C-alpha positions in Angstrom: 4.2 -19.9 26.6 1.3 -20.5 24.3 1.2 -20.2 20.5 -0.1 -16.6 20.5 2.4 -15.3 22.9 5.2 -16.8 20.8 3.7 -15.3 17.7 3.3 -11.9 19.4 7.0 -11.9 20.5 8.1 -12.9 17.0 6.1 -10.1 15.4 7.4 -7.7 18.0 11.0 -8.7 17.2 10.4 -8.3 13.5 8.8 -4.9 14.0 11.7 -3.7 16.1 14.2 -4.9 13.5 12.3 -3.1 10.7 12.1 0.0 12.9 15.9 -0.1 13.3 16.4 -0.5 9.6 13.9 2.3 8.9 15.7 4.6 11.3 19.1 3.8 9.7 17.7 4.5 6.2 16.1 7.7 7.4 19.5 8.9 8.9 21.3 7.9 5.6 18.6 9.8 3.6 19.0 12.9 5.8 22.7 12.8 5.4 22.6 12.5 1.6 19.9 15.2 1.4 22.1 17.6 3.4 25.1 16.8 1.2 23.1 17.4 -2.0 21.7 20.6 -0.6 25.2 21.8 0.3 26.5 20.9 -3.2 23.6 22.7 -4.9 24.3 25.8 -2.7 27.9 25.8 -3.8 26.9 25.4 -7.4 24.5 28.3 -7.2 26.7 30.7 -5.2 30.2 29.8 -6.5 30.3 27.9 -9.7 27.4 29.5 -11.7 28.7 33.1 -11.2 32.2 32.0 -12.3 30.8 30.3 -15.4 28.8 33.4 -16.2 31.8 35.6 -15.7 33.9 33.4 -18.0 31.2 33.3 -20.6 31.0 37.1 -20.6 34.8 37.4 -20.8 34.9 34.9 -23.7 32.0 36.7 -25.5 33.8 40.0 -25.1 37.1 38.6 -26.4 35.4 36.9 -29.4 33.4 40.1 -30.4 36.4 42.5 -29.9 37.0 44.0 -33.3 40.6 44.7 -32.4 41.3 41.0 -31.5 43.1 40.2 -34.7 45.2 43.4 -34.6 46.8 42.4 -31.3 48.8 39.6 -32.9 50.6 41.9 -35.3 
């Protein structure tokens, strides 16, 4: 094998290794992106409405003029 063939094979090997690493990183990225998207969906559809409901409930309790008379 001459020098250029050896150099070509070395570069090809390096390229394939980098491609494997890239593919793995891309798969990891896609997995994390999907997990984040799922978490954001749960926050928007489940947690935020609960928080808003609790806030309204608390505001209603705090502003209730009869609140102090319930304790008597």
